[in-house]
MARBA-117127 format. One line per 4 residues: for each residue x negated, y negated, z negated of C-alpha. Coordinates in Angstrom, 2 decimals. Example, Ala and Ser with C-alpha at 12.3 -4.5 7.8 and 13.67 -1.06 7.14 Angstrom:
<rokols>
-12.30:4.50:-7.80; -13.67:1.06:-7.14
</rokols>
This chain:
<rokols>
-7.98:128.94:98.65; -9.19:132.33:96.32; -11.31:134.65:98.00; -8.97:137.95:98.78
-9.75:141.01:96.70; -11.17:143.97:98.61; -9.15:147.02:99.53; -9.91:149.52:96.73
-9.52:153.03:97.96; -9.58:156.51:95.63; -10.84:159.25:97.72; -9.46:162.69:96.22
-11.32:166.10:97.27; -11.29:169.20:95.35; -14.12:171.06:97.34; -16.84:172.68:96.00
-18.67:173.77:98.75; -20.81:171.95:101.52; -18.20:172.29:104.61; -17.31:170.02:107.34
-14.65:168.08:105.56; -17.46:166.75:102.72; -19.42:165.49:105.35; -16.51:163.92:107.18
-15.81:162.29:103.97; -19.76:161.06:103.33; -19.50:159.20:106.93; -16.17:157.61:105.82
-17.51:156.47:102.54; -20.59:154.92:104.27; -18.52:153.02:107.11; -16.01:151.74:104.71
-18.43:150.37:102.08; -20.46:148.70:104.82; -16.68:146.97:105.80; -16.26:145.93:102.15
-13.85:148.45:101.17; -14.35:149.21:97.04; -14.46:153.01:97.03; -14.20:155.22:94.32
-14.80:159.29:94.97; -12.50:161.56:92.79; -14.41:165.19:93.03; -15.36:168.08:90.96
-19.11:168.25:89.23; -19.89:170.82:91.74; -18.89:168.82:94.65; -21.76:168.30:97.21
-20.64:164.82:98.45; -22.24:162.67:95.82; -25.75:164.37:97.35; -24.81:163.54:101.11
-26.20:160.17:101.21; -23.15:158.03:100.42; -23.55:154.33:99.14; -24.27:153.51:95.70
-21.96:151.47:95.54; -19.18:154.24:95.56; -18.37:155.27:91.92; -17.84:158.88:91.28
-15.67:160.23:88.99; -15.42:163.85:88.12; -12.19:165.83:87.94; -11.71:169.59:87.57
-9.06:169.95:90.44; -8.88:173.55:90.06; -5.32:173.99:91.63; -2.36:172.18:92.90
-0.77:172.15:89.67; -4.12:171.88:87.16; -2.26:170.02:84.35; -4.92:168.43:82.61
-6.46:167.06:86.00; -3.24:165.83:86.95; -2.66:164.00:83.60; -6.28:162.66:84.03
-5.74:161.20:87.21; -1.94:159.73:86.34; -3.78:157.92:83.25; -6.97:156.49:85.70
-4.29:155.54:88.52; -2.25:153.71:85.74; -4.94:152.18:84.13; -7.28:150.77:87.00
-4.51:150.61:89.85; -6.08:151.19:92.91; -4.14:150.55:96.29; -4.44:153.40:98.11
-4.95:157.24:96.86; -6.55:159.46:99.88; -6.57:162.95:99.47; -8.48:164.99:101.78
-7.44:168.26:100.75; -4.22:170.25:100.04; -5.00:170.31:96.23; -5.57:166.69:96.08
-2.50:166.18:98.37; -0.26:167.53:95.16; -2.69:165.38:92.59; -2.33:162.17:94.37
1.41:162.77:95.14; 2.01:163.35:91.59; -0.38:160.48:90.20; 0.80:157.74:92.47
2.82:154.62:90.98; 4.96:152.33:92.90; 2.11:150.43:93.89; -0.05:152.95:95.19
0.22:154.28:98.81; -0.65:157.66:99.30; -2.76:158.97:102.95; -2.93:162.97:103.20
-5.95:163.88:105.45; -5.41:167.28:107.07; -8.22:169.06:108.88; -7.20:172.53:109.34
-4.51:173.43:111.96; -3.28:177.30:110.56; 0.36:177.05:109.41; 1.51:175.35:106.51
2.96:177.61:103.85; 6.52:177.26:103.17; 7.91:177.28:99.48; 10.40:176.01:97.33
8.16:172.65:96.77; 7.29:172.32:100.55; 9.98:169.72:101.30; 9.08:167.67:97.83
5.33:167.72:98.81; 5.50:166.66:102.20; 8.39:164.29:101.64; 8.49:160.74:100.66
5.65:160.45:98.01; 3.25:160.41:101.03; 2.86:157.31:102.88; 0.94:158.47:106.00
-0.61:161.30:107.19; -4.01:161.65:109.30; -4.15:164.72:111.62; -7.52:165.50:113.16
-5.94:166.95:116.22; -2.60:166.85:118.16; -2.22:170.58:117.10; -2.60:169.50:113.43
-0.06:166.70:114.08; 2.37:169.11:115.41; 2.23:171.40:112.65; 3.39:168.43:109.98
5.96:167.33:112.22; 7.15:171.26:112.53; 8.15:171.04:108.68; 9.66:168.07:108.92
7.52:165.18:108.65; 8.75:161.86:110.65; 6.24:161.97:113.71; 5.62:158.21:112.91
3.96:159.12:109.43; 1.47:161.06:111.45; -1.55:159.47:112.80; -4.27:161.78:114.88
-7.69:160.27:114.15; -10.53:163.22:115.18; -13.58:164.05:112.72; -16.86:161.92:113.65
-19.88:162.81:114.66; -23.13:160.63:113.30; -24.59:160.13:117.01; -27.74:158.50:115.54
-28.54:162.07:114.27; -29.19:163.03:118.05; -30.52:160.00:119.22; -34.27:161.51:119.76
-33.34:165.22:119.67; -34.49:165.57:123.31; -37.98:164.54:122.59; -38.34:167.90:120.26
-40.51:170.55:121.96; -41.18:172.85:118.95; -37.48:174.47:118.32; -38.29:177.10:121.23
-41.51:178.07:119.64; -40.04:178.14:116.17; -37.39:180.58:116.99; -40.61:182.58:119.14
-39.17:181.67:122.49; -40.78:180.64:125.69; -39.89:177.59:127.84; -38.39:180.00:130.39
-36.16:181.88:128.18; -32.43:180.88:128.23; -30.31:179.86:124.89; -26.88:180.35:124.55
-26.05:179.17:121.18; -23.18:178.63:118.54; -23.28:176.82:115.19; -20.82:177.76:112.27
-20.25:179.97:108.85; -20.51:183.36:109.70; -16.70:184.37:108.92; -14.33:186.78:110.52
-12.36:183.77:111.67; -15.03:182.53:113.86; -15.10:185.90:116.01; -18.93:186.26:116.37
-18.10:190.20:116.69; -15.84:189.47:119.88; -18.88:186.99:121.18; -21.61:189.63:120.76
-19.24:192.21:122.85; -18.25:189.78:125.27; -21.90:188.49:125.69; -23.48:192.42:125.88
-23.26:192.19:129.76; -24.43:188.89:130.32; -27.85:189.75:127.97; -28.25:192.90:129.50
-28.33:191.38:133.21; -30.48:188.49:131.59; -33.03:190.00:129.69; -34.82:186.23:129.58
-31.78:185.21:127.92; -30.78:185.46:123.86; -28.11:184.41:122.09; -29.02:182.13:118.31
-26.20:182.02:116.05; -26.88:178.99:113.46; -25.28:179.36:110.04; -25.02:181.98:107.51
-22.04:183.48:105.91; -20.21:186.80:104.25; -20.51:188.41:107.99; -24.01:188.09:109.01
-25.12:192.02:107.64; -22.15:193.14:109.83; -22.67:191.04:112.73; -26.43:192.16:112.44
-25.32:195.89:112.46; -22.93:195.14:115.37; -26.01:193.74:117.60; -28.11:196.52:116.64
-25.26:198.98:117.66; -24.60:197.42:121.06; -28.32:197.24:121.93; -29.00:193.80:121.93
-30.35:192.74:118.76; -33.63:191.97:120.34; -31.76:189.55:121.97; -29.85:187.80:119.22
-31.50:185.47:116.25; -29.99:184.56:113.38; -30.91:181.31:111.93; -29.14:181.23:108.67
-28.20:177.63:107.63; -30.09:175.10:108.94; -30.58:171.17:108.18; -31.96:170.58:111.46
-29.17:171.38:113.61; -29.37:168.41:116.14; -32.86:169.89:116.92; -31.56:173.42:117.63
-28.23:171.69:119.66; -30.77:170.15:121.94; -32.66:173.32:122.71; -29.80:175.03:123.57
-28.91:175.58:127.39; -25.10:176.39:126.80; -23.14:175.99:123.63; -20.48:178.54:123.32
-17.17:178.38:121.08; -14.97:181.40:120.23; -12.98:180.78:116.96; -9.41:182.07:116.79
-8.44:178.86:115.44; -9.91:175.38:114.73; -8.55:171.93:113.71; -10.92:169.46:115.25
-14.00:171.56:116.16; -16.82:169.26:115.08; -19.33:171.59:116.03; -18.35:171.19:119.28
-18.59:167.56:119.59; -21.97:167.47:118.07; -22.86:170.26:120.89; -21.54:167.59:123.29
-23.63:164.43:121.62; -26.82:166.60:121.86; -26.15:166.78:125.51; -25.37:170.52:125.71
-23.28:172.20:128.21; -20.23:173.97:126.30; -17.89:176.54:127.19; -15.00:176.98:124.53
-11.88:178.61:123.86; -9.23:176.73:124.11; -7.78:176.41:120.41; -7.00:173.74:117.98
-7.91:170.43:119.06; -10.53:171.20:121.77; -8.50:170.10:124.96; -8.51:166.94:123.13
-12.46:166.61:123.54; -13.12:168.67:126.67; -11.84:168.39:130.23; -12.47:171.67:131.93
-14.91:170.88:134.66; -15.55:167.48:133.86; -17.77:167.59:130.50; -17.54:171.39:129.56
-15.55:174.53:130.36; -12.55:175.71:128.68; -11.02:179.11:129.07; -8.26:180.67:127.38
-8.66:182.14:123.94; -9.14:186.03:124.10; -10.30:186.07:127.60; -13.10:187.59:127.48
-13.90:187.98:131.29; -13.56:184.13:131.85; -15.89:183.08:129.25; -18.27:185.65:130.54
-18.05:184.39:133.88; -18.39:181.04:132.70; -21.47:181.40:131.06; -23.01:183.72:133.40
-22.25:180.96:136.24; -23.85:178.11:134.04; -26.95:180.18:133.49; -27.76:180.46:136.86
-26.60:176.43:137.85; -29.30:174.22:135.87; -28.01:171.14:138.34; -24.03:171.79:136.51
-25.15:172.52:133.14; -27.21:169.21:133.32; -24.10:167.38:135.01; -21.67:168.49:131.88
-24.47:167.79:129.23; -24.41:164.57:130.40; -20.78:164.04:130.87; -20.44:165.78:127.18
-22.50:163.19:125.56; -20.98:160.29:127.24; -17.44:161.17:126.03; -18.57:161.82:122.57
-20.29:158.46:122.17; -16.77:156.86:123.52; -14.57:158.96:121.37; -15.93:160.39:118.16
-18.87:158.24:117.08; -18.83:157.51:113.22; -17.88:153.90:114.04; -15.09:154.31:115.96
-13.41:156.87:113.60; -13.89:154.56:110.78; -12.76:151.40:112.38; -9.60:153.80:113.00
-8.88:154.65:109.69; -9.57:151.33:108.44; -6.84:149.95:110.67; -4.08:152.50:108.98
-5.36:151.60:105.44; -4.68:148.09:106.59; -1.09:148.81:108.23; -0.24:150.88:105.22
-1.66:148.49:102.57; 0.41:145.59:104.30; 3.81:147.53:104.25; 3.90:147.48:100.70
3.79:143.97:99.87
</rokols>
């Protein structure tokens, strides 16, 4: 009996900036290759993914993917698909979605990964784009699944598979005692922290306003914002105007996020919208007590009172009360941190997520035989 050929999957992504989606693709490529899947990455030359530690077995093909209707890229993709005949085209963003839809033949199955929760823009081609040319969608949260179903995608075509957290990055973080020293803080100072690009949708301006009374009443407490972005200058100015600049630390972009998370006493998420908040999952994996606005897929990872605290979006009083209570209750912080780490290990480790995606691949591939 001849040995069965490995499943051949082409991963298509148009991103040119280091973001959460690109990190998730790198996790997936590593996990799939270790399980015998033949993976090819189709991406622009500027893509950060090849530099994120993907396996050498992954063939990388550069494609501009400037837009959904980049005709030269679509034409090149169609030629490659017809020449090499992969089994599955896995589109990881909106541009890749359209390109894969147009490049497929009857032999390929198309899977589209949707990682964002904002409304899907409706236009004259929406019905075509989200129609029969896609075999399966992966939504990173139930709210994302609901968006897809809301524009007419059959519910049986949408699988919810959460984004992954690389738990190995958080295995020894608690042993590092140098973070506070690097930040200019002493052991008795409490840290409220958050991680993300400094953009308007993260609502850090609102967070500064909301936590001002906490910082004023707890002079040995500070807020640490990890990340960089276009709002850094305005946020620094706002902290100055609020009179709390000395208690707000802007670290800029950091490659050692797990070390920082392990030093936080409380992690706060206050975004106006999220798909699946990986940063929140990482904070839980680091054993940090979390307080989060109930947006996107937050309720799918945090059960309020059990492994974190969830408050209504825009509820400044509830968020402030939750943070203040945790600052004064070390035992509860430790209990929530332990429970959060346990749930992260069970639900969102890379191994579990890769297995879920591979199971979906096999189901979709078998349907085509």
